[in-house]
C-alpha positions in Angstrom: -6.8 -8.7 -4.9 -3.8 -9.4 -2.6 -3.2 -7.2 0.4 0.4 -5.9 1.2 1.7 -5.1 4.7 4.5 -2.6 5.5 7.2 -4.6 7.3 8.4 -1.6 9.3 5.2 -0.5 10.9 2.4 -3.1 10.1 0.2 -0.9 7.9 -1.8 -3.0 5.5 -2.5 -1.7 1.8 -5.9 -3.2 1.0 -6.7 -2.6 -2.9 -10.3 -2.8 -2.3 -10.2 0.2 0.0 -7.4 2.2 -1.8 -5.6 5.1 0.1 -7.8 8.2 0.0 -5.2 10.3 1.9 -2.9 9.5 -1.0 -5.4 9.8 -3.8 -5.3 6.1 -4.5 -8.8 5.1 -5.8 -10.4 2.0 -4.4 -9.8 -1.0 -6.7 -6.2 -0.1 -7.4 -3.9 -3.2 -7.1 -0.6 -2.9 -5.4 1.4 -3.3 -8.7 -0.3 -0.3 -10.2 0.6 2.1 -7.2 2.7 5.0 -8.4 6.5 4.6 -7.8 6.6 7.5 -5.3 3.9 6.0 -3.1 4.9 5.7 0.6 3.4 4.0 3.7 0.9 6.6 5.1 2.1 5.8 8.6 6.0 5.6 8.4 7.0 6.9 5.1 8.5 3.4 3.8 8.7 3.0 0.1 7.1 0.1 -1.9 10.1 -2.1 -1.5 9.2 -2.4 2.2 5.9 -4.0 1.7 5.3 -7.8 1.4 2.2 -9.7 0.4 0.1 -11.2 3.0 -2.4 -14.0 2.9 
């Protein structure tokens, strides 16, 4: 699964890890995150994330 980085602060969402502070289960792909998900570090919305390789 692809990882996504917040372009504002550099936080990386790794689907294999999920985001336990936001109740996102490990294995949740980026495209299945809820629309109201925000970066846990800076509060940026999903539109501020870019795929990284």
